[in-house]
C-alpha positions as CSV (number, residue, x, y, z in Angstrom):
1,M,-6.0,-14.0,-14.5
2,R,-4.4,-13.3,-11.1
3,D,-6.6,-13.5,-8.0
4,E,-6.0,-10.1,-6.3
5,A,-6.7,-11.8,-2.9
6,D,-3.8,-14.1,-3.5
7,S,-0.9,-13.4,-1.1
8,T,0.9,-16.6,-1.9
9,A,3.8,-14.8,-3.7
10,A,4.1,-12.2,-0.9
11,S,4.8,-15.0,1.6
12,V,7.6,-16.5,-0.5
13,S,11.1,-15.0,-0.8
14,F,12.2,-14.6,-4.4
15,D,15.8,-14.3,-3.2
16,V,18.0,-17.0,-4.6
17,D,21.1,-18.8,-3.8
18,N,23.0,-18.7,-7.0
19,P,24.6,-21.8,-8.3
20,E,28.4,-22.1,-8.6
21,R,29.5,-22.5,-12.2
22,T,32.5,-24.8,-12.8
23,H,34.3,-25.7,-16.0
24,S,35.6,-29.1,-16.8
25,R,38.9,-29.8,-18.5
26,G,37.0,-31.1,-21.5
27,G,35.4,-27.7,-22.1
28,G,32.0,-28.4,-20.5
29,M,30.2,-26.2,-17.9
30,C,28.4,-27.4,-14.8
31,Y,26.2,-25.7,-12.2
32,E,26.2,-26.8,-8.6
33,G,23.7,-25.8,-6.0
34,G,21.2,-22.9,-6.5
35,T,17.5,-22.3,-6.2
36,V,14.5,-23.4,-8.2
37,L,11.2,-21.6,-7.8
38,A,8.2,-23.8,-8.8
39,L,5.1,-21.9,-9.9
40,A,2.0,-24.1,-9.6
41,P,-1.2,-22.6,-10.9
42,A,-4.5,-23.8,-9.5
43,R,-5.6,-24.6,-13.1
44,P,-2.6,-25.8,-15.1
45,E,-4.4,-26.3,-18.4
46,G,-2.7,-24.4,-21.2
47,L,0.4,-23.7,-19.0
48,A,2.9,-24.2,-21.8
49,E,1.0,-21.8,-24.0
50,A,0.8,-19.2,-21.1
51,V,4.6,-19.4,-20.6
52,E,5.1,-18.9,-24.4
53,A,2.7,-15.9,-24.3
54,V,4.7,-14.3,-21.5
55,L,8.0,-14.8,-23.3
56,Q,6.6,-13.5,-26.6
57,A,5.2,-10.4,-25.0
58,G,8.6,-9.5,-23.7
59,P,10.9,-8.0,-22.4
60,Y,12.4,-11.4,-22.9
61,R,15.0,-12.9,-25.3
62,Y,14.7,-16.7,-25.2
63,G,15.7,-19.9,-26.8
64,D,14.2,-23.3,-26.5
65,W,15.5,-26.8,-26.9
66,F,13.8,-29.1,-29.4
67,D,13.1,-32.8,-29.2
68,L,12.5,-32.8,-25.4
69,P,9.4,-34.2,-23.7
70,M,8.7,-30.8,-22.1
71,P,9.1,-27.1,-23.0
72,L,12.5,-25.8,-21.8
73,F,13.8,-22.2,-22.4
74,L,16.9,-20.2,-21.6
75,V,15.5,-16.7,-20.8
76,H,17.0,-13.3,-20.6
77,D,15.0,-10.4,-19.1
78,D,16.1,-7.2,-20.8
79,E,14.5,-5.0,-18.1
80,T,16.1,-6.7,-15.1
81,D,19.2,-8.1,-16.9
82,D,18.5,-11.5,-15.4
83,T,19.1,-14.9,-17.1
84,F,17.4,-18.0,-15.9
85,R,16.0,-21.3,-17.2
86,V,12.3,-22.0,-17.5
87,A,10.9,-25.6,-17.6
88,V,7.2,-26.6,-17.9
89,R,6.4,-30.0,-16.5
90,D,3.9,-31.8,-14.3
91,G,1.5,-28.8,-14.2
92,R,4.1,-26.3,-12.9
93,V,6.7,-23.9,-14.2
94,E,10.2,-24.2,-12.8
95,L,12.4,-21.1,-12.7
96,H,16.1,-22.3,-12.3
97,A,18.4,-19.5,-11.1
98,R,21.7,-19.1,-12.9
99,S,25.0,-17.5,-11.6
100,A,23.8,-13.9,-11.7
101,T,20.0,-14.3,-11.4
102,T,18.3,-11.9,-9.0
103,A,15.0,-11.9,-7.2
104,S,13.6,-9.1,-9.3
105,G,13.8,-11.1,-12.5
106,L,12.1,-14.1,-11.0
107,R,9.4,-12.0,-9.4
108,A,8.7,-10.2,-12.7
109,F,8.3,-13.5,-14.5
110,Y,6.0,-14.8,-11.7
111,E,3.8,-11.6,-12.0
112,R,3.6,-11.8,-15.8
113,L,2.7,-15.5,-15.6
114,A,0.1,-15.0,-12.9
115,D,-1.6,-12.4,-15.2
116,Q,-1.9,-15.1,-17.9
117,V,-3.4,-18.0,-15.9
118,E,-6.7,-18.4,-14.1
119,G,-6.7,-18.7,-10.3
120,R,-4.0,-18.6,-7.7
121,V,-0.4,-19.5,-8.5
122,R,1.4,-21.2,-5.6
123,V,5.2,-20.6,-5.3
124,E,7.4,-23.4,-3.9
125,R,11.1,-22.8,-3.2
126,E,13.5,-25.6,-3.7
127,E,17.2,-25.4,-2.8
128,Q,19.4,-27.6,-5.0
129,A,22.1,-29.7,-3.3
130,T,25.7,-29.0,-4.1
């Protein structure tokens, strides 16, 4: 459960640089640039299950990809109307901003995840190269 003394998230901006979406002549889509927020709980045991509990509790619609070595979801938050990708690997949860992702959707996911795990959840901001 979230440590109420934890001000880690307060010191990090959840604002994002949205990636640019481009379409290839072959019909594919590519994202260039953008922001990834990595959520690293002090105790990462059961992290994939905690993410799934957050998604199942809602207000999310989500889909996952099978046959991958890690949990990966495309998530839509019906309350904030945000869509982003969630990946669980190496003891952290990565929130990948999409073209119209806002800070409120990412912060809401962080808060719900922080309520599911024990200890503090450190937030790291990573800007993706274009």
